[in-house]
N, C-alpha and C positions, 0 to 999 in steps of 0.2 A: 575566741569563743565569746568574749564579752560583747562584741558587736552583734553576733548572732542572737544572743539573749535579748539585747535591746530591740532588735528587729522583731523578734517574736512577741515581745511585750507590747510593742507599738501596735502590731497587728491585733493582739488580744484586746487592747484598749479600744481600737477602732471598731472591732466586732461588738464589743459591749455597748459602745455609744450608738452604733447603728441599730442594735437590737432594742435599745430604748426608744429610738426615734422612728422606727419602721412603722408604717401604717398597716401593712399586711402582716398578720401573725405568723404565717409560714416563713416569711423572710426574717422575722425577728428570731424565730427558733433556729433557723439555719445560722444566723449571725451568732446566736448563743453557742451553737456547736463549734464555731471558730474559736471561741474563748476556751471551751473545754478541751478541744484537741490541741490548741496551743499550749495548754498546761501539760498535756502529755509530752509534747516536744520539749518543753522546759525541763520536765522531770528526767527525760532521757539525756538532755544536754548536761544536766547536773549530776549524772551518774546515779540515778535512783530508779532502776528498772522496775523494782517492786511496786513503787507508787505509780509508775506509768502504766503498768498492767492493770492495776485496780482502777485507775482513772479512766482508761480507755473502755473498760467494761461498763463502768457506771455511766459514762458519757453516752455510750451506744444505747444502753437501756433507756436512759432518760430521753434521748432524742427520738427513739422509736415510739415511746409512749406519747410524747408531746406531739409528734407529727400525726400519729393515729388519732389523737383527740381533736386536733385542728381539722383533719380531713373529714371527721364526722360532724363537726360543728361549723359555725360560720367562720370565715377567714378574715373578715373585716372587723375592725375595732368598733365596738358598740359605744355610741355616745351616751355619757352619763350626765345626770343633773349635777349642778354645782354644789348643792347641799350634800349629796352623796360623796362627791369628791372631797369636800371639806371634812366630812366625817372620817374618810379614809386617811387623810393627812393627820388628823388629830389622833386617831387610833395608832397610826404608825409612829408618831412621836412618843406616845405613851409607852408603846411596846419597846421602842429603842431605849427609853429611859429606864424601864424595868430591866431590860437586858443588861445595860451598863451597870446598874446597881448590883444585880446578882453576879455579874462577871467580876466586879470589884470585890465583892464579898468572898467569892470562891478563890480568886487568885491570891487573896491575903492568907489563905490557909496552906498554900503550896510552900515547899521547902525552897531555900535560897538557890539561885541559879548555880549549878555546878556542884551542889551538895548531894552526896549519894543518898538515895532513899532506901536502897536495898544492898545487902552485902554481896549478893550474887553479881552485881554489876562489875566488880573487880575481875571476876573470872572471864568476862567478855571483853572488857576494855584492855587489860594489860596484854594478854597473849593473842587477842582477837585478830589483829592485823597480820601478825606473823603466821598464825595457823591457817587463816582463810586465804591469805595472799591477795586480798581485795584492797583496792585503794580507798574504798568507801567502807568504813567499819559497819555502818548500818546495813548496807547491802550484804556484806559478808556474814553478819549475824543472821539476817533474815534467810539467806539462801543456804548457809552451811549449818548453823546451829538449829535453825527453825525451818528447815526446808520442807518437812512434811506438813507443818502447820500452814506455811505459805501455799503449798500445793492444795491443801484442803480448802483454803479461802478462795483460791482461784477456781477450784472445781465448783464451789457453791455459786460464785459469781457467773461462771459460764452456764451453769444449770439454770440460773435465773434468766439469762439471756435467751436460752433455748425455750424456756417456758413462756416468756413474753412473745417470742416469735411464733410459737405454736398457737397461743391464744389469739394473736392478731391474724394469723393465717386462717384459723377456724372461723373467726368473725368475718373475714373477707369472703369466705365461700358461701355464706348464708345470703 
């Protein structure tokens, strides 16, 4: 399974690099889709079907919206002036610095790794693998203990997909 993970990761990295270098925006979005659907495959290989379900719905919604926007606008990259590009680079560096600063501040308040934050975690951790019969404790907890919650989340995500498809179909008929 390790070789398969490496192959999928290499394909994802290739898709990411191609999406950065593509001149046609539609090609870039499709290459971006390779990265997202590769992540779905990785989640399935790592026995996390709950994450795979959420990722595939989010990826589908994102790709539909991005392709619809590209089809309504120009597909070619617009040439920008060098001053504007320099401003974007500076803003990106400032944003990344602020993000790292706040990330450092927030992670300092977290409890130490492995330290329990809630007493209820023992009720899931100790008998969880035996009761659920799952090899992956997280999947067992999500599908057995929190099955209705997961079903509700998936219902919301699929409803969002149907809403996006309906809006795009109505827009296409006009």
